[in-house]
C-alpha positions as CSV (number, residue, x, y, z in Angstrom):
1,M,-9.9,62.6,-41.3
2,P,-13.7,62.4,-40.8
3,I,-15.4,61.9,-37.4
4,Y,-17.8,59.0,-37.0
5,I,-20.4,58.4,-34.2
6,Y,-21.1,54.8,-33.4
7,K,-23.2,52.7,-31.1
8,A,-21.9,49.3,-30.0
9,V,-22.4,46.6,-27.4
10,T,-19.5,45.2,-25.5
11,P,-19.0,41.5,-24.8
12,Q,-20.3,42.2,-21.3
13,G,-23.6,43.5,-22.8
14,R,-22.9,47.2,-22.0
15,E,-24.1,49.7,-24.7
16,L,-21.6,52.4,-25.8
17,T,-22.0,55.6,-27.8
18,R,-18.7,57.0,-28.9
19,E,-17.2,59.3,-31.5
20,T,-13.9,58.7,-33.1
21,A,-11.9,59.6,-36.3
22,A,-11.2,57.0,-39.0
23,P,-10.1,57.0,-42.6
24,S,-13.4,55.4,-43.7
25,E,-16.5,53.7,-42.3
26,E,-15.3,50.3,-43.5
27,E,-12.0,50.6,-41.6
28,L,-13.8,51.7,-38.5
29,R,-16.2,48.7,-38.6
30,L,-13.3,46.3,-39.0
31,E,-11.3,47.9,-36.2
32,L,-14.3,47.9,-33.8
33,E,-15.2,44.3,-34.7
34,G,-11.6,43.3,-34.0
35,Q,-12.0,44.7,-30.5
36,G,-15.0,42.4,-29.9
37,L,-17.7,45.1,-30.1
38,L,-21.1,44.3,-31.7
39,L,-22.0,47.4,-33.8
40,K,-25.5,48.7,-33.8
41,G,-24.9,51.7,-36.0
42,V,-22.3,54.0,-37.5
43,R,-22.9,57.5,-38.9
44,K,-20.6,60.2,-40.1
45,K,-20.7,63.3,-37.9
46,R,-21.9,66.3,-39.9
47,T,-19.9,69.4,-40.2
48,T,-21.2,73.0,-40.4
49,L,-20.2,75.7,-42.8
50,F,-18.3,77.4,-40.0
51,F,-16.1,74.5,-38.9
52,A,-14.5,71.5,-40.6
53,A,-14.7,69.2,-37.7
54,G,-12.3,66.3,-37.3
55,Q,-9.6,67.6,-39.8
56,R,-7.0,68.6,-37.1
57,A,-6.4,68.1,-33.5
58,R,-7.0,71.1,-31.3
59,P,-3.7,72.9,-30.5
60,D,-4.3,72.6,-26.7
61,D,-4.9,68.8,-27.0
62,F,-1.8,68.4,-29.2
63,L,0.2,70.5,-26.7
64,Q,-0.7,68.1,-23.9
65,C,0.0,65.0,-26.0
66,N,3.4,66.2,-27.1
67,Q,4.3,67.2,-23.6
68,E,3.6,63.7,-22.4
69,L,5.5,62.1,-25.2
70,A,8.6,64.3,-24.8
71,T,8.6,63.8,-21.0
72,L,8.4,60.1,-21.3
73,L,11.1,59.9,-24.0
74,K,13.3,62.1,-21.8
75,A,12.7,59.7,-18.9
76,G,14.3,57.0,-21.0
77,L,11.3,55.1,-22.3
78,T,11.4,53.7,-25.9
79,V,9.2,55.2,-28.6
80,P,6.6,52.4,-28.5
81,E,6.4,52.5,-24.7
82,A,6.0,56.3,-24.7
83,L,3.3,56.2,-27.4
84,G,1.5,53.4,-25.6
85,L,1.2,55.6,-22.5
86,C,0.0,58.6,-24.6
87,L,-2.9,56.8,-26.2
88,D,-5.7,57.8,-23.8
89,H,-7.0,61.1,-25.2
90,P,-10.8,60.9,-25.0
91,E,-11.1,64.7,-25.3
92,S,-9.5,64.5,-28.8
93,P,-11.2,62.0,-31.1
94,V,-8.6,62.7,-33.8
95,L,-5.6,61.9,-31.6
96,S,-7.5,58.9,-30.1
97,A,-7.9,57.5,-33.6
98,V,-4.5,58.4,-35.0
99,L,-2.1,57.5,-32.2
100,P,-2.9,53.8,-32.1
101,K,-2.2,53.6,-35.8
102,V,1.1,55.4,-35.4
103,L,2.0,53.0,-32.6
104,E,1.1,50.1,-34.8
105,D,3.3,51.4,-37.6
106,V,6.2,52.0,-35.2
107,K,5.9,48.4,-33.8
108,N,6.0,47.1,-37.4
109,G,9.4,48.8,-37.9
110,S,8.5,52.3,-39.3
111,A,10.3,55.3,-37.9
112,L,8.1,57.7,-35.8
113,S,8.5,60.5,-38.4
114,A,7.4,58.2,-41.2
115,A,4.4,56.9,-39.2
116,C,3.3,60.5,-38.4
117,A,3.9,61.6,-42.0
118,R,0.9,59.5,-43.0
119,Y,-1.4,62.0,-41.3
120,P,-0.2,65.5,-42.6
121,K,-3.4,67.2,-41.3
122,V,-2.6,66.1,-37.7
123,F,1.2,66.4,-37.7
124,D,2.5,69.6,-39.4
125,G,5.8,70.0,-41.3
126,L,7.6,71.5,-38.3
127,Y,6.7,68.6,-36.1
128,L,7.8,66.1,-38.7
129,S,11.1,68.0,-39.2
130,S,11.6,67.9,-35.4
131,L,11.1,64.2,-35.4
132,L,13.6,63.7,-38.3
133,T,16.1,65.8,-36.4
134,G,15.7,63.7,-33.3
135,E,16.0,60.5,-35.2
136,R,19.2,61.7,-36.9
137,T,20.8,62.7,-33.6
138,G,19.4,59.8,-31.6
139,D,17.7,62.1,-29.1
140,L,14.0,62.6,-29.8
141,A,13.2,64.4,-26.5
142,K,15.3,67.5,-27.2
143,P,13.7,68.6,-30.5
144,L,10.3,67.7,-29.2
145,M,10.9,69.9,-26.2
146,R,11.9,72.7,-28.6
147,Y,8.7,72.1,-30.6
148,Q,6.7,72.1,-27.4
149,E,8.0,75.6,-26.5
150,Y,7.2,76.8,-30.0
151,L,3.7,75.4,-29.9
152,R,3.1,76.7,-26.4
153,R,4.1,80.3,-27.5
154,K,1.9,79.9,-30.6
155,V,-1.1,78.8,-28.6
156,V,-0.7,81.6,-26.1
157,L,-0.4,84.2,-28.8
158,Q,-3.4,82.9,-30.7
159,N,-5.4,82.8,-27.5
160,K,-4.6,86.4,-26.7
161,V,-5.7,87.5,-30.1
162,S,-8.9,85.5,-29.8
163,Q,-9.7,86.8,-26.3
164,A,-9.1,90.3,-27.6
165,M,-11.9,89.8,-30.1
166,V,-14.4,88.4,-27.6
167,Y,-15.3,91.7,-25.9
168,P,-16.0,93.7,-29.0
169,L,-18.1,90.9,-30.4
170,F,-20.0,90.7,-27.1
171,L,-20.6,94.5,-27.2
172,L,-21.8,94.2,-30.8
173,F,-24.2,91.4,-29.8
174,V,-25.6,93.4,-26.9
175,L,-26.1,96.5,-29.2
176,G,-27.9,94.3,-31.7
177,G,-30.2,92.9,-29.0
178,V,-31.0,96.4,-27.6
179,M,-31.8,97.7,-31.1
180,A,-33.9,94.7,-32.0
181,L,-35.8,95.2,-28.7
182,L,-36.4,98.9,-29.5
183,F,-37.6,98.3,-33.0
184,T,-39.7,95.2,-32.2
185,F,-41.5,96.2,-29.0
186,V,-41.0,99.8,-28.2
187,M,-41.1,101.7,-31.5
188,P,-44.3,100.1,-32.8
189,R,-46.2,101.5,-29.8
190,F,-45.0,105.0,-30.8
191,V,-46.0,104.4,-34.4
192,A,-49.5,103.4,-33.3
193,L,-49.7,106.5,-31.0
194,Y,-48.6,109.0,-33.7
195,A,-50.9,107.4,-36.3
196,N,-53.9,108.8,-34.3
197,F,-52.6,112.4,-34.2
198,N,-53.4,113.0,-37.9
199,A,-50.6,115.5,-38.0
200,V,-47.4,116.1,-40.0
201,L,-44.6,114.6,-38.0
202,P,-40.9,115.8,-38.1
203,W,-39.1,114.2,-41.0
204,P,-36.6,112.3,-38.8
205,T,-39.5,110.7,-37.1
206,Q,-41.2,109.9,-40.4
207,V,-38.0,108.2,-41.6
208,L,-37.7,106.2,-38.4
209,M,-41.3,105.2,-38.5
210,T,-40.9,103.9,-42.1
211,I,-37.9,101.9,-40.9
212,V,-39.9,100.4,-38.0
213,H,-42.8,99.6,-40.3
214,H,-40.5,97.6,-42.7
215,F,-38.2,96.3,-39.9
216,P,-39.0,92.6,-40.3
217,L,-38.6,92.7,-44.1
218,G,-35.4,94.8,-43.7
219,V,-33.9,92.3,-41.3
220,A,-34.7,89.4,-43.6
221,L,-33.2,91.2,-46.6
222,A,-30.1,92.3,-44.6
223,G,-29.7,88.7,-43.4
224,A,-30.0,87.3,-46.9
225,V,-27.5,89.8,-48.3
226,F,-25.1,89.2,-45.4
227,F,-25.3,85.4,-45.8
228,S,-24.9,85.6,-49.6
229,L,-21.8,87.8,-49.2
230,W,-20.4,85.5,-46.6
231,A,-21.1,82.4,-48.7
232,F,-19.5,84.0,-51.7
233,G,-16.5,85.2,-49.7
234,R,-16.0,81.7,-48.3
235,F,-16.2,80.2,-51.8
236,W,-13.8,82.8,-53.2
237,V,-11.3,82.5,-50.4
238,S,-11.4,78.7,-50.7
239,G,-9.7,79.0,-54.1
240,E,-5.9,79.6,-54.4
241,K,-6.3,83.0,-56.1
242,G,-8.9,84.3,-53.7
243,R,-7.0,83.1,-50.7
244,F,-3.9,84.9,-51.9
245,Y,-5.6,88.2,-52.4
246,W,-7.5,87.9,-49.1
247,D,-4.3,87.2,-47.2
248,E,-2.4,90.0,-49.0
249,A,-5.3,92.4,-48.1
250,K,-5.0,91.4,-44.4
251,R,-1.4,92.5,-44.5
252,K,-2.1,95.8,-46.2
253,L,-5.4,97.0,-44.7
254,P,-4.7,99.8,-42.2
255,L,-6.4,98.3,-39.1
256,V,-6.2,94.6,-39.8
257,G,-2.6,94.9,-41.0
258,W,-1.6,96.6,-37.8
259,F,-2.2,93.2,-36.0
260,T,-1.4,90.8,-38.9
261,R,2.1,92.0,-39.7
262,P,3.7,91.4,-36.3
263,F,1.9,88.1,-36.0
264,L,3.3,86.9,-39.3
265,V,6.8,88.1,-38.4
266,S,6.6,86.2,-35.1
267,Q,5.3,83.0,-36.9
268,L,8.2,83.2,-39.4
269,A,11.0,83.9,-37.0
270,R,9.7,81.5,-34.3
271,T,9.4,78.6,-36.7
272,L,12.7,79.2,-38.5
273,S,14.5,79.6,-35.2
274,T,13.1,76.3,-33.9
275,L,14.2,74.4,-37.1
276,I,17.7,75.9,-37.3
277,S,18.4,75.4,-33.6
278,G,17.5,71.7,-34.2
279,G,20.1,71.3,-36.9
280,T,17.9,71.7,-40.0
281,P,19.8,73.4,-42.9
282,L,18.7,76.9,-43.7
283,V,17.1,76.2,-47.1
284,E,15.2,73.1,-45.8
285,A,14.1,75.1,-42.7
286,L,12.8,77.9,-44.9
287,K,10.8,75.5,-47.0
288,V,9.2,73.9,-43.9
289,T,8.5,77.4,-42.6
290,R,6.9,78.3,-45.9
291,D,4.6,75.3,-45.8
292,S,3.5,76.0,-42.2
293,L,2.6,79.7,-42.6
294,S,-1.0,80.5,-42.2
295,N,-0.9,83.5,-44.7
296,R,-0.5,82.3,-48.3
297,A,0.5,85.7,-49.7
298,Y,3.3,85.8,-47.0
299,A,4.3,82.2,-48.0
300,V,4.6,83.3,-51.6
301,R,6.9,86.1,-50.6
302,L,8.9,83.7,-48.5
303,N,9.1,81.3,-51.5
304,G,10.7,84.2,-53.5
305,A,13.2,84.7,-50.7
306,I,14.0,80.9,-50.7
307,E,14.9,81.1,-54.4
308,K,17.2,84.1,-53.7
309,V,18.9,82.2,-50.9
310,M,19.4,79.2,-53.1
311,E,21.1,81.5,-55.7
312,G,23.6,82.6,-53.0
313,E,21.9,85.6,-51.4
314,S,21.9,86.0,-47.6
315,F,18.7,85.4,-45.8
316,S,18.6,88.9,-44.3
317,R,19.0,90.4,-47.8
318,A,16.3,88.1,-49.3
319,A,14.0,88.9,-46.4
320,A,14.4,92.6,-47.0
321,L,13.8,92.4,-50.7
322,G,10.7,90.3,-50.1
323,D,9.3,92.6,-47.5
324,L,9.2,89.7,-45.0
325,L,10.7,91.5,-42.0
326,P,10.7,95.1,-40.8
327,P,14.1,97.0,-41.1
328,S,15.0,96.5,-37.4
329,A,14.5,92.7,-37.7
330,V,16.5,92.7,-40.9
331,K,19.4,94.3,-39.1
332,L,19.2,91.6,-36.3
333,A,19.2,88.9,-39.0
334,E,22.3,90.4,-40.5
335,V,24.1,90.4,-37.2
336,G,23.0,86.8,-36.6
337,E,24.4,85.7,-40.0
338,A,27.6,87.6,-39.4
339,S,28.2,86.1,-36.0
340,G,26.9,82.6,-36.7
341,Q,24.0,83.0,-34.3
342,L,21.1,83.4,-36.7
343,E,18.7,81.2,-34.6
344,Q,19.3,83.4,-31.5
345,M,18.6,86.5,-33.5
346,L,15.5,85.0,-35.0
347,E,14.4,84.2,-31.4
348,E,14.8,87.8,-30.5
349,I,12.9,88.9,-33.6
350,A,10.0,86.6,-32.6
351,H,10.0,88.0,-29.0
352,S,10.0,91.5,-30.3
353,A,7.2,90.9,-32.7
354,E,5.1,89.2,-30.0
355,Y,5.7,92.1,-27.7
356,V,4.6,94.5,-30.3
357,L,1.5,92.5,-31.0
358,E,0.6,92.2,-27.4
359,N,1.0,95.9,-26.8
360,R,-1.2,96.6,-29.9
361,V,-3.9,94.3,-28.7
362,Q,-3.9,95.9,-25.2
363,R,-4.0,99.4,-26.7
364,A,-6.9,98.4,-29.0
365,M,-8.8,96.9,-26.1
366,V,-8.4,100.1,-24.1
367,L,-9.7,102.2,-27.0
368,I,-12.4,99.9,-28.2
369,E,-14.4,99.8,-25.0
370,P,-15.0,103.6,-24.6
371,I,-15.5,104.2,-28.3
372,F,-18.0,101.4,-28.6
373,I,-19.9,102.5,-25.6
374,L,-19.9,106.1,-26.9
375,L,-21.2,105.0,-30.3
376,S,-23.8,102.7,-28.8
377,G,-25.1,105.4,-26.5
378,L,-25.2,107.9,-29.4
379,L,-27.1,105.5,-31.7
380,I,-29.6,104.4,-29.0
381,G,-30.0,108.0,-27.8
382,A,-30.6,109.3,-31.3
383,V,-33.3,106.8,-31.9
384,I,-35.1,107.7,-28.7
385,V,-34.8,111.5,-29.3
386,V,-36.2,111.1,-32.8
387,M,-39.1,109.1,-31.6
388,Y,-39.8,111.7,-28.9
389,L,-39.6,114.7,-31.2
390,P,-43.4,114.9,-31.8
391,I,-44.0,114.8,-28.1
392,I,-41.5,117.7,-27.6
393,H,-43.5,119.6,-30.2
394,L,-46.9,118.3,-29.0
395,T,-48.5,121.7,-28.9
396,D,-47.8,122.3,-32.6
397,I,-49.0,118.8,-33.5
398,V,-52.4,119.1,-31.6
399,K,-53.0,122.5,-33.4
């Protein structure tokens, strides 16, 4: 749903500038005029190539909203009453725009799940399945609480992975800044100094001086090549085939797959456990899980497992054949199926995968810092030594 920025005047004469999500500019105009606002202008908020703004609510915002809704329902409020108290979310334009429409549909007689299903980019399949389970049992609070726990763990895990990437990126940014400073301000002075010597310089120094001389052009060409490759990659990955191969590569690449595989196992086991514990049949739970997976190649593998389960195969066997779970997790799933406690075993699989992922992230962070500092020091030191080589051999150069 696109984001719009509008300027309006209230009946009291106060001027407002707000941003909100709406299906179209016409619907936004009608809605604001119905509120008694005099519109001065409406424009669609532009999105960058990096972010598609306004398509989904931020996980943290949705976490807070769902917590409020589940708590209010647990306290005994009706769905319209609980939704009415959850409407004020100025930090999330998407939720601020969608929740009033959901409330209106509920007041008009729609079920909460049906009203939320109109906005699939805001409410995912797992959330809709939780709502359906609650409507069937007459207790919405319990499945929403289970979804809340699932979403909280998901957000925590994603935040840990994101935080683990911040420090290496910061070190890379600092190294780039230092190298740019050396090649832009320091090295040109050496080039001018050595140009007056009229002597043959050591070949490493000659190579470095050539790089310094063509540094602006080299940076421009490197930037153009990088941007072209990035744009082509984005275009390729946006297609179904490209997305599949990219996601499959993330699972198989030595370093990336080391983190991707336990994350996917955790996502699969956590989602499936939440659905089964809420009373969702296995096949339906598998289909919802498939649609909620972030890795399309992994989702295709899960789809093959779903077909085997529908043919009468056990989930653990289908997961093993589809390479969805590691051997230890497959054994736990077998035990769960044999004892009738599959959701508990899936919960244990999710815990184990998250523990493995956290340990790997911590170990990587411990190794990245000294390795990066060492490589940075070697690179900068090598540049400085090469530039000082003629001074070290100053006697030979003067002769």
